[in-house]
MIDOSE-1310 file (N, C-alpha, C; in nm, 2 decimals, decimal comma, always signed):
residues 251
mrvl	+21,28/+9,24/-0,81/+21,28/+9,29/-0,95/+21,16/+9,29/-1,01; +21,08/+9,19/-0,99/+20,93/+9,21/-1,07/+20,85/+9,33/-1,01; +20,84/+9,36/-0,88/+20,79/+9,46/-0,83/+20,84/+9,60/-0,87; +20,99/+9,60/-0,88/+21,04/+9,72/-0,97/+20,97/+9,73/-1,11
itli	+20,97/+9,63/-1,19/+20,92/+9,63/-1,33/+20,79/+9,69/-1,32; +20,69/+9,61/-1,22/+20,57/+9,65/-1,22/+20,53/+9,82/-1,18; +20,63/+9,84/-1,10/+20,61/+10,00/-1,08/+20,67/+10,09/-1,20; +20,76/+10,04/-1,27/+20,81/+10,11/-1,36/+20,70/+10,14/-1,47
rrel	+20,62/+10,01/-1,50/+20,52/+10,01/-1,60/+20,41/+10,10/-1,55; +20,39/+10,10/-1,43/+20,29/+10,17/-1,37/+20,31/+10,33/-1,40; +20,42/+10,36/-1,38/+20,48/+10,52/-1,40/+20,47/+10,55/-1,55; +20,54/+10,46/-1,64/+20,57/+10,49/-1,77/+20,43/+10,51/-1,83
ssff	+20,33/+10,41/-1,82/+20,19/+10,43/-1,85/+20,10/+10,54/-1,84; +20,13/+10,61/-1,71/+20,07/+10,74/-1,70/+20,12/+10,85/-1,78; +20,24/+10,83/-1,84/+20,28/+10,94/-1,93/+20,20/+10,93/-2,05; +20,15/+10,81/-2,10/+20,09/+10,80/-2,23/+19,93/+10,76/-2,19
sglg	+19,90/+10,76/-2,06/+19,75/+10,74/-2,06/+19,66/+10,88/-2,07; +19,73/+10,97/-2,08/+19,66/+11,11/-2,11/+19,74/+11,19/-2,22; +19,68/+11,30/-2,24/+19,74/+11,39/-2,35/+19,88/+11,45/-2,31; +19,90/+11,47/-2,20/+20,02/+11,56/-2,15/+20,15/+11,51/-2,21
gyli	+20,17/+11,35/-2,22/+20,29/+11,29/-2,25/+20,31/+11,30/-2,40; +20,20/+11,32/-2,49/+20,23/+11,33/-2,62/+20,24/+11,48/-2,66; +20,19/+11,55/-2,59/+20,21/+11,72/-2,59/+20,37/+11,73/-2,57; +20,40/+11,68/-2,46/+20,55/+11,69/-2,45/+20,66/+11,65/-2,56
iaam	+20,62/+11,53/-2,61/+20,70/+11,46/-2,75/+20,66/+11,56/-2,84; +20,54/+11,61/-2,87/+20,54/+11,72/-2,99/+20,61/+11,84/-2,98; +20,62/+11,90/-2,82/+20,69/+12,00/-2,81/+20,85/+12,00/-2,83; +20,90/+11,88/-2,80/+21,03/+11,84/-2,81/+21,08/+11,83/-2,96
lflt	+20,97/+11,75/-3,05/+20,99/+11,76/-3,19/+20,98/+11,88/-3,27; +20,89/+11,96/-3,23/+20,88/+12,10/-3,25/+21,01/+12,18/-3,24; +21,06/+12,18/-3,11/+21,18/+12,26/-3,09/+21,31/+12,21/-3,18; +21,32/+12,07/-3,19/+21,42/+12,01/-3,25/+21,41/+12,07/-3,41
gvsf	+21,27/+12,07/-3,49/+21,25/+12,11/-3,60/+21,31/+12,24/-3,63; +21,27/+12,32/-3,53/+21,29/+12,46/-3,55/+21,44/+12,48/-3,56; +21,51/+12,41/-3,47/+21,66/+12,44/-3,44/+21,73/+12,40/-3,59; +21,67/+12,31/-3,63/+21,75/+12,26/-3,75/+21,71/+12,35/-3,87
vdii	+21,59/+12,40/-3,86/+21,53/+12,49/-3,97/+21,64/+12,62/-3,96; +21,65/+12,67/-3,85/+21,74/+12,78/-3,81/+21,88/+12,76/-3,87; +21,92/+12,63/-3,83/+22,06/+12,58/-3,88/+22,10/+12,59/-4,05; +21,98/+12,53/-4,13/+21,97/+12,53/-4,26/+21,97/+12,66/-4,31
eavn	+21,87/+12,76/-4,25/+21,88/+12,90/-4,30/+22,03/+12,97/-4,30; +22,10/+12,93/-4,20/+22,21/+12,99/-4,14/+22,31/+12,96/-4,22; +22,33/+12,83/-4,28/+22,43/+12,77/-4,36/+22,36/+12,77/-4,51; +22,26/+12,81/-4,56/+22,22/+12,82/-4,68/+22,33/+12,84/-4,81
ndti	+22,34/+12,76/-4,89/+22,42/+12,77/-4,99/+22,56/+12,79/-4,97; +22,60/+12,72/-4,85/+22,74/+12,74/-4,78/+22,77/+12,56/-4,77; +22,92/+12,56/-4,80/+22,95/+12,42/-4,77/+22,97/+12,39/-4,63; +22,90/+12,29/-4,58/+22,93/+12,24/-4,41/+23,04/+12,14/-4,41
htpl	+23,12/+12,20/-4,31/+23,22/+12,11/-4,29/+23,22/+12,09/-4,15; +23,12/+12,14/-4,07/+23,13/+12,09/-3,93/+22,99/+12,00/-3,93; +23,02/+11,88/-3,84/+22,93/+11,80/-3,83/+22,79/+11,86/-3,77; +22,67/+11,80/-3,81/+22,56/+11,85/-3,78/+22,54/+11,84/-3,63
telf	+22,57/+11,77/-3,57/+22,55/+11,74/-3,43/+22,63/+11,86/-3,35; +22,73/+11,92/-3,40/+22,80/+12,00/-3,33/+22,72/+12,15/-3,38; +22,68/+12,17/-3,50/+22,58/+12,27/-3,51/+22,47/+12,27/-3,44; +22,40/+12,14/-3,41/+22,28/+12,14/-3,33/+22,32/+12,19/-3,18
fgsp	+22,43/+12,14/-3,14/+22,48/+12,16/-3,02/+22,47/+12,34/-2,98; +22,53/+12,41/-3,07/+22,54/+12,53/-3,09/+22,40/+12,63/-3,09; +22,30/+12,56/-3,09/+22,17/+12,60/-3,13/+22,10/+12,64/-2,97; +22,06/+12,76/-2,95/+21,98/+12,78/-2,83/+21,89/+12,68/-2,79
ffwl	+21,82/+12,62/-2,90/+21,71/+12,52/-2,88/+21,75/+12,41/-2,82; +21,88/+12,37/-2,82/+21,94/+12,25/-2,79/+21,94/+12,25/-2,62; +21,97/+12,37/-2,60/+21,98/+12,39/-2,41/+21,82/+12,42/-2,37; +21,75/+12,47/-2,47/+21,61/+12,49/-2,41/+21,55/+12,38/-2,40
illv	+21,59/+12,27/-2,47/+21,51/+12,14/-2,49/+21,55/+12,08/-2,35; +21,69/+12,09/-2,31/+21,73/+12,00/-2,20/+21,70/+12,09/-2,07; +21,69/+12,21/-2,05/+21,67/+12,28/-1,94/+21,49/+12,27/-1,90; +21,42/+12,29/-2,01/+21,29/+12,30/-1,99/+21,20/+12,16/-1,99
vptp	+21,27/+12,05/-2,06/+21,16/+11,95/-2,08/+21,19/+11,83/-1,97; +21,33/+11,79/-1,94/+21,35/+11,66/-1,86/+21,33/+11,72/-1,71; +21,37/+11,85/-1,70/+21,37/+11,90/-1,53/+21,22/+11,90/-1,49; +21,17/+12,00/-1,54/+21,01/+12,07/-1,47/+20,90/+11,99/-1,54
vitm	+20,92/+11,97/-1,65/+20,77/+11,91/-1,74/+20,76/+11,76/-1,69; +20,87/+11,70/-1,72/+20,83/+11,56/-1,70/+20,84/+11,52/-1,55; +20,92/+11,57/-1,46/+20,94/+11,52/-1,33/+20,83/+11,59/-1,24; +20,77/+11,69/-1,26/+20,69/+11,77/-1,18/+20,58/+11,70/-1,12
rlfa	+20,54/+11,61/-1,18/+20,42/+11,53/-1,16/+20,46/+11,40/-1,05; +20,58/+11,36/-1,07/+20,61/+11,22/-1,03/+20,56/+11,20/-0,89; +20,58/+11,26/-0,80/+20,55/+11,25/-0,65/+20,46/+11,35/-0,60; +20,45/+11,50/-0,68/+20,36/+11,58/-0,62/+20,20/+11,56/-0,66
iekf	+20,20/+11,50/-0,78/+20,05/+11,46/-0,79/+20,00/+11,33/-0,72; +20,11/+11,24/-0,65/+20,06/+11,15/-0,59/+20,02/+11,21/-0,45; +20,09/+11,31/-0,41/+20,08/+11,38/-0,29/+19,91/+11,44/-0,28; +19,90/+11,51/-0,39/+19,81/+11,60/-0,40/+19,68/+11,51/-0,41
sgty	+19,67/+11,41/-0,50/+19,55/+11,33/-0,52/+19,52/+11,23/-0,41; +19,62/+11,21/-0,30/+19,59/+11,14/-0,21/+19,64/+10,98/-0,23; +19,71/+10,95/-0,34/+19,74/+10,82/-0,37/+19,87/+10,78/-0,31; +19,94/+10,88/-0,27/+20,08/+10,88/-0,21/+20,09/+10,78/-0,11
etlm	+19,99/+10,81/-0,02/+20,01/+10,72/+0,11/+19,97/+10,56/+0,08; +19,87/+10,55/-0,02/+19,82/+10,41/-0,05/+19,94/+10,35/-0,12; +20,01/+10,44/-0,20/+20,11/+10,35/-0,27/+20,25/+10,31/-0,19; +20,26/+10,40/-0,07/+20,37/+10,38/+0,03/+20,35/+10,28/+0,16
ttpv	+20,20/+10,23/+0,16/+20,15/+10,14/+0,24/+20,14/+10,01/+0,18; +20,17/+9,99/+0,05/+20,18/+9,87/-0,02/+20,32/+9,80/+0,01; +20,33/+9,68/-0,01/+20,46/+9,61/+0,01/+20,57/+9,64/-0,08; +20,60/+9,74/-0,10/+20,72/+9,80/-0,18/+20,80/+9,88/-0,12
gdvq	+20,96/+9,88/-0,14/+21,05/+9,97/-0,06/+21,05/+10,09/-0,12; +21,08/+10,19/-0,04/+21,11/+10,34/-0,09/+21,21/+10,34/-0,20; +21,32/+10,28/-0,16/+21,43/+10,26/-0,29/+21,35/+10,24/-0,42; +21,27/+10,11/-0,42/+21,21/+10,06/-0,53/+21,12/+10,18/-0,57
vvla	+21,04/+10,26/-0,51/+20,96/+10,34/-0,57/+21,04/+10,47/-0,63; +21,13/+10,51/-0,56/+21,22/+10,63/-0,62/+21,28/+10,56/-0,75; +21,36/+10,46/-0,76/+21,39/+10,41/-0,87/+21,31/+10,38/-0,99; +21,18/+10,35/-0,97/+21,09/+10,32/-1,07/+21,03/+10,44/-1,12
kfaa	+21,01/+10,55/-1,04/+20,98/+10,69/-1,09/+21,07/+10,75/-1,17; +21,23/+10,75/-1,13/+21,32/+10,79/-1,22/+21,35/+10,72/-1,35; +21,32/+10,59/-1,34/+21,36/+10,50/-1,47/+21,25/+10,52/-1,56; +21,12/+10,53/-1,53/+21,02/+10,56/-1,60/+21,03/+10,71/-1,66
awmf	+21,06/+10,82/-1,59/+21,10/+10,93/-1,64/+21,20/+10,94/-1,74; +21,31/+10,86/-1,72/+21,42/+10,86/-1,81/+21,39/+10,78/-1,93; +21,30/+10,68/-1,92/+21,25/+10,59/-2,06/+21,20/+10,68/-2,14; +21,10/+10,77/-2,06/+21,00/+10,86/-2,16/+21,08/+10,97/-2,20
fava	+21,19/+11,03/-2,14/+21,26/+11,13/-2,19/+21,35/+11,08/-2,31; +21,38/+10,95/-2,31/+21,47/+10,89/-2,41/+21,37/+10,87/-2,54; +21,24/+10,82/-2,50/+21,14/+10,82/-2,64/+21,11/+10,95/-2,68; +21,11/+11,07/-2,61/+21,08/+11,20/-2,65/+21,19/+11,25/-2,74
iapl	+21,31/+11,22/-2,72/+21,42/+11,29/-2,80/+21,46/+11,17/-2,91; +21,40/+11,07/-2,93/+21,45/+10,96/-3,01/+21,43/+11,03/-3,17; +21,32/+11,11/-3,19/+21,29/+11,16/-3,31/+21,42/+11,25/-3,38; +21,52/+11,31/-3,27/+21,63/+11,36/-3,32/+21,72/+11,27/-3,41
lgvl	+21,72/+11,15/-3,39/+21,80/+11,07/-3,48/+21,74/+11,08/-3,63; +21,63/+11,07/-3,63/+21,56/+11,08/-3,78/+21,58/+11,22/-3,84; +21,56/+11,33/-3,74/+21,61/+11,46/-3,81/+21,73/+11,47/-3,84; +21,83/+11,42/-3,77/+21,96/+11,43/-3,81/+22,01/+11,36/-3,94
qlvh	+21,95/+11,26/-3,96/+21,97/+11,19/-4,09/+21,90/+11,24/-4,20; +21,78/+11,27/-4,19/+21,72/+11,36/-4,29/+21,78/+11,47/-4,33; +21,83/+11,56/-4,25/+21,90/+11,68/-4,28/+22,03/+11,65/-4,35; +22,11/+11,55/-4,30/+22,22/+11,49/-4,37/+22,19/+11,45/-4,50
hyas	+22,10/+11,38/-4,52/+22,06/+11,33/-4,64/+22,04/+11,41/-4,77; +21,97/+11,55/-4,72/+21,96/+11,65/-4,81/+22,08/+11,74/-4,82; +22,15/+11,79/-4,71/+22,24/+11,85/-4,71/+22,39/+11,80/-4,75; +22,39/+11,69/-4,75/+22,54/+11,64/-4,77/+22,51/+11,50/-4,86
pger	+22,45/+11,51/-4,97/+22,41/+11,39/-5,05/+22,53/+11,31/-5,09; +22,54/+11,17/-5,06/+22,63/+11,10/-5,11/+22,75/+11,07/-4,99; +22,74/+11,15/-4,90/+22,84/+11,14/-4,80/+22,79/+11,05/-4,68; +22,88/+10,98/-4,61/+22,85/+10,86/-4,51/+22,81/+10,96/-4,39
feww	+22,68/+10,89/-4,33/+22,61/+10,94/-4,20/+22,72/+10,88/-4,09; +22,74/+10,98/-4,01/+22,84/+10,95/-3,88/+22,76/+10,90/-3,78; +22,71/+10,78/-3,78/+22,63/+10,71/-3,68/+22,70/+10,71/-3,55; +22,83/+10,70/-3,54/+22,90/+10,71/-3,40/+22,88/+10,85/-3,33
ttas	+22,92/+10,95/-3,42/+22,90/+11,09/-3,37/+22,75/+11,13/-3,33; +22,67/+11,07/-3,40/+22,52/+11,08/-3,36/+22,49/+11,00/-3,23; +22,53/+10,87/-3,23/+22,51/+10,81/-3,08/+22,58/+10,87/-2,98; +22,70/+10,93/-2,99/+22,75/+10,99/-2,88/+22,68/+11,10/-2,85
tfgg	+22,63/+11,19/-2,93/+22,56/+11,30/-2,88/+22,42/+11,26/-2,83; +22,34/+11,13/-2,89/+22,23/+11,13/-2,81/+22,27/+11,04/-2,67; +22,37/+10,98/-2,64/+22,42/+10,93/-2,51/+22,44/+11,06/-2,43; +22,51/+11,16/-2,47/+22,54/+11,28/-2,40/+22,40/+11,34/-2,35
illi	+22,30/+11,37/-2,44/+22,18/+11,43/-2,40/+22,11/+11,33/-2,30; +22,12/+11,20/-2,32/+22,06/+11,12/-2,22/+22,12/+11,12/-2,10; +22,27/+11,14/-2,08/+22,33/+11,14/-1,96/+22,32/+11,29/-1,90; +22,33/+11,40/-1,96/+22,28/+11,54/-1,90/+22,12/+11,52/-1,85
gssy	+22,06/+11,48/-1,93/+21,92/+11,49/-1,90/+21,89/+11,39/-1,77; +21,97/+11,29/-1,75/+21,96/+11,19/-1,63/+21,97/+11,29/-1,51; +22,08/+11,36/-1,50/+22,10/+11,45/-1,39/+21,99/+11,55/-1,36; +21,93/+11,60/-1,49/+21,82/+11,71/-1,46/+21,70/+11,60/-1,42
lalg	+21,70/+11,50/-1,47/+21,56/+11,41/-1,43/+21,57/+11,39/-1,27; +21,70/+11,34/-1,23/+21,72/+11,34/-1,08/+21,70/+11,44/-1,01; +21,75/+11,57/-1,03/+21,70/+11,70/-0,96/+21,54/+11,73/-0,95; +21,48/+11,68/-1,07/+21,36/+11,69/-1,08/+21,28/+11,60/-0,99
clas	+21,29/+11,47/-0,98/+21,24/+11,35/-0,89/+21,26/+11,43/-0,76; +21,36/+11,49/-0,72/+21,40/+11,52/-0,58/+21,30/+11,66/-0,54; +21,30/+11,74/-0,64/+21,20/+11,84/-0,61/+21,04/+11,81/-0,61; +21,02/+11,71/-0,70/+20,88/+11,66/-0,69/+20,85/+11,62/-0,55
altr	+20,94/+11,54/-0,48/+20,92/+11,46/-0,38/+20,91/+11,57/-0,24; +20,97/+11,67/-0,28/+20,98/+11,77/-0,16/+20,84/+11,85/-0,15; +20,75/+11,83/-0,23/+20,62/+11,92/-0,22/+20,50/+11,85/-0,29; +20,38/+11,90/-0,25/+20,25/+11,84/-0,31/+20,22/+11,90/-0,45
sqiv	+20,28/+12,03/-0,45/+20,23/+12,12/-0,57/+20,33/+12,10/-0,68; +20,27/+12,07/-0,79/+20,34/+12,03/-0,92/+20,40/+12,18/-0,96; +20,34/+12,28/-0,95/+20,41/+12,42/-0,99/+20,51/+12,44/-0,91; +20,52/+12,44/-0,78/+20,63/+12,44/-0,69/+20,75/+12,37/-0,73
aatm	+20,72/+12,24/-0,75/+20,82/+12,12/-0,79/+20,87/+12,17/-0,92; +20,79/+12,22/-1,03/+20,84/+12,27/-1,17/+20,96/+12,38/-1,15; +20,90/+12,48/-1,04/+20,99/+12,59/-1,01/+21,14/+12,55/-0,96; +21,15/+12,47/-0,84/+21,25/+12,42/-0,78/+21,33/+12,34/-0,88
sfga	+21,28/+12,23/-0,94/+21,38/+12,19/-1,04/+21,42/+12,26/-1,16; +21,35/+12,36/-1,21/+21,39/+12,44/-1,34/+21,50/+12,53/-1,26; +21,48/+12,57/-1,14/+21,59/+12,67/-1,08/+21,72/+12,57/-1,05; +21,70/+12,47/-1,01/+21,82/+12,38/-0,98/+21,89/+12,35/-1,11
glal	+21,80/+12,32/-1,25/+21,88/+12,28/-1,35/+21,94/+12,41/-1,41; +21,89/+12,52/-1,39/+21,93/+12,65/-1,44/+22,07/+12,69/-1,37; +22,07/+12,67/-1,23/+22,18/+12,71/-1,16/+22,30/+12,61/-1,22; +22,28/+12,50/-1,26/+22,39/+12,40/-1,32/+22,43/+12,45/-1,45
flfs	+22,32/+12,50/-1,53/+22,37/+12,57/-1,65/+22,45/+12,67/-1,66; +22,40/+12,76/-1,55/+22,46/+12,88/-1,54/+22,61/+12,88/-1,50; +22,63/+12,78/-1,41/+22,77/+12,77/-1,35/+22,84/+12,70/-1,46; +22,80/+12,67/-1,56/+22,89/+12,61/-1,68/+22,95/+12,73/-1,75
flqf	+22,88/+12,84/-1,74/+22,97/+12,96/-1,81/+23,08/+13,00/-1,75; +23,11/+12,94/-1,61/+23,24/+12,98/-1,56/+23,35/+12,94/-1,62; +23,32/+12,85/-1,72/+23,44/+12,76/-1,79/+23,49/+12,86/-1,88; +23,45/+12,98/-1,93/+23,49/+13,05/-2,02/+23,56/+13,18/-1,95
sigt	+23,56/+13,18/-1,82/+23,63/+13,28/-1,74/+23,72/+13,21/-1,63; +23,69/+13,16/-1,53/+23,76/+13,10/-1,44/+23,84/+12,97/-1,50; +23,77/+12,88/-1,58/+23,80/+12,78/-1,65/+23,94/+12,79/-1,72; +23,95/+12,92/-1,78/+24,10/+12,95/-1,85/+24,20/+12,97/-1,78
qpgc	+24,20/+13,00/-1,64/+24,31/+13,00/-1,55/+24,34/+12,88/-1,49; +24,48/+12,88/-1,46/+24,55/+12,78/-1,38/+24,50/+12,78/-1,23; +24,51/+12,64/-1,17/+24,45/+12,64/-1,05/+24,35/+12,51/-1,02; +24,33/+12,47/-0,90/+24,24/+12,37/-0,88/+24,09/+12,43/-0,90
latv	+24,06/+12,54/-0,88/+23,92/+12,58/-0,90/+23,89/+12,59/-1,06; +23,99/+12,59/-1,12/+23,96/+12,61/-1,30/+23,93/+12,45/-1,31; +24,00/+12,39/-1,24/+23,98/+12,22/-1,29/+23,84/+12,17/-1,25; +23,79/+12,22/-1,14/+23,65/+12,19/-1,09/+23,56/+12,25/-1,18
vnhv	+23,58/+12,35/-1,22/+23,48/+12,42/-1,31/+23,48/+12,34/-1,44; +23,59/+12,32/-1,50/+23,59/+12,25/-1,62/+23,53/+12,12/-1,63; +23,55/+12,05/-1,51/+23,50/+11,92/-1,46/+23,35/+11,90/-1,46; +23,29/+12,03/-1,39/+23,16/+12,04/-1,41/+23,07/+12,09/-1,52
slfg	+23,15/+12,18/-1,58/+23,08/+12,25/-1,70/+23,03/+12,15/-1,81; +22,86/+12,18/-1,83/+22,79/+12,08/-1,92/+22,86/+12,14/-2,06; +22,87/+12,24/-2,08/+22,94/+12,27/-2,21/+23,06/+12,20/-2,27; +23,13/+12,17/-2,16/+23,27/+12,09/-2,19/+23,21/+11,94/-2,22
hmed	+23,13/+11,88/-2,15/+23,07/+11,75/-2,16/+23,02/+11,74/-2,28; +22,92/+11,84/-2,32/+22,87/+11,82/-2,45/+22,95/+11,83/-2,55; +23,04/+11,93/-2,57/+23,14/+11,95/-2,68/+23,22/+11,83/-2,72; +23,25/+11,74/-2,62/+23,32/+11,60/-2,65/+23,20/+11,52/-2,71
fvrg	+23,10/+11,49/-2,66/+22,99/+11,43/-2,73/+22,95/+11,44/-2,85; +22,94/+11,57/-2,89/+22,88/+11,61/-3,01/+23,00/+11,58/-3,13; +23,13/+11,58/-3,07/+23,24/+11,55/-3,17/+23,27/+11,40/-3,17; +23,19/+11,34/-3,10/+23,22/+11,16/-3,10/+23,31/+11,13/-3,00
vvdt	+23,36/+11,20/-2,92/+23,44/+11,18/-2,80/+23,39/+11,15/-2,67; +23,39/+11,02/-2,64/+23,32/+10,97/-2,51/+23,44/+10,97/-2,40; +23,43/+11,06/-2,31/+23,53/+11,07/-2,20/+23,47/+11,03/-2,06; +23,54/+10,95/-1,99/+23,49/+10,88/-1,88/+23,46/+10,99/-1,76
rplv	+23,51/+11,12/-1,77/+23,49/+11,22/-1,67/+23,36/+11,26/-1,67; +23,29/+11,30/-1,77/+23,14/+11,34/-1,75/+23,07/+11,23/-1,72; +23,11/+11,10/-1,74/+23,03/+10,98/-1,71/+23,02/+10,98/-1,58; +23,16/+10,97/-1,49/+23,13/+10,97/-1,35/+23,07/+11,07/-1,28
fhls	+23,09/+11,19/-1,35/+23,04/+11,32/-1,28/+22,88/+11,30/-1,26; +22,83/+11,27/-1,39/+22,67/+11,27/-1,39/+22,62/+11,15/-1,34; +22,68/+11,02/-1,33/+22,64/+10,91/-1,24/+22,65/+10,91/-1,11; +22,77/+11,01/-1,09/+22,76/+11,01/-0,93/+22,67/+11,11/-0,89
lvaf	+22,65/+11,23/-0,97/+22,54/+11,31/-0,91/+22,39/+11,26/-0,91; +22,38/+11,17/-1,01/+22,24/+11,10/-1,01/+22,21/+11,01/-0,90; +22,33/+10,94/-0,85/+22,33/+10,84/-0,72/+22,32/+10,93/-0,62; +22,37/+11,04/-0,58/+22,37/+11,12/-0,48/+22,23/+11,18/-0,47
vlfl	+22,18/+11,23/-0,57/+22,05/+11,29/-0,58/+21,94/+11,19/-0,54; +21,95/+11,07/-0,60/+21,84/+10,96/-0,57/+21,88/+10,92/-0,42; +21,97/+10,91/-0,40/+21,99/+10,88/-0,22/+21,91/+11,00/-0,13; +21,92/+11,11/-0,17/+21,88/+11,21/-0,10/+21,71/+11,21/-0,12
nvkv	+21,67/+11,17/-0,25/+21,54/+11,14/-0,27/+21,47/+11,03/-0,17; +21,55/+10,93/-0,18/+21,52/+10,82/-0,09/+21,48/+10,86/+0,07; +21,58/+10,95/+0,08/+21,57/+10,98/+0,24/+21,45/+11,08/+0,27; +21,43/+11,17/+0,16/+21,29/+11,24/+0,17/+21,18/+11,16/+0,18
vesr	+21,17/+11,07/+0,10/+21,05/+10,96/+0,08/+21,04/+10,87/+0,23; +21,16/+10,85/+0,30/+21,17/+10,78/+0,40/+21,10/+10,89/+0,52; +21,16/+11,03/+0,50/+21,11/+11,12/+0,61/+20,96/+11,12/+0,66; +20,89/+11,05/+0,56/+20,73/+11,04/+0,62/+20,72/+10,95/+0,74
rwk	+20,81/+10,87/+0,78/+20,78/+10,79/+0,87/+20,84/+10,85/+1,01; +20,90/+10,98/+1,01/+20,95/+11,04/+1,13/+20,86/+11,14/+1,17; +20,75/+11,17/+1,08/+20,64/+11,26/+1,12/+20,54/+11,18/+1,21
C-alpha cells in the first residue's frame, strides 16, 4: 500500500509541477462558466422551475467537458510520455508491480479530474444564489450530479489510460482515447431510436446510454445500474491495461 501511495503522489505531482495541469483546470472552469452564462441568457427574466443541474446537463459544454478533458487531455501523457522520455523502463525495473503502476496512474488522473471539476460546485451555488434568492440549495441533487460526472469520467479516464499504454506518442494516445470516448458518446444516441422499441437490444442500449445515466443523476436519482456498468467497464479496461504493460516481458 505504501508503494501505491508513493506512486500516486508521484503521478499527481506531475500534473501540478508544470503549467499544463493549471491550464486544464482553467479550461474546464472557462467551459463551465460559459455554459452557465448561456443558461442564464436563455432563461433571462423567466421563472426557473427546472433544477440548475438539469439545465447544465442539457448544455453542449457539459459533454464537451467530459469528452475532451478526461480522456485525451489528462490521460495522453500517463504512459506515452514515460515511453518517449525513456523513463518507462526505469520505472518498470524498480520493485513495483504492474498492477500498482496502472492503478497509481489511473488513481492520480481520477483525483486530478475531481479537482478540476470541483469549481462546478461553487458555480452552481453562485448561480442559484442570484437566480433563486431565498430558495434552499439542493445539495443532494448537486452531489449526485457531481458523482455522475466522476463516474462517467472514470470510464473515460480508464479508456485514456489504456490508449496511452499502447503508444509512445501523446498525439496518437489522445486521438485513440478521444475516438473511444466519442464512440461511446455516439452510441448513446441509439437510446432515442432503438431504445424506444421493445426487445433485448433496446434494453442493452438503454443500459449503456450515457444520456440515461446522467439524466437520473442530475435529477438526484442514484441508480445502481449505471454504477455497475461503469465500475465494470473501468475494471475490465484497467485489466486490459495491466496486460498491455505486462506485454513488455513478452518482447
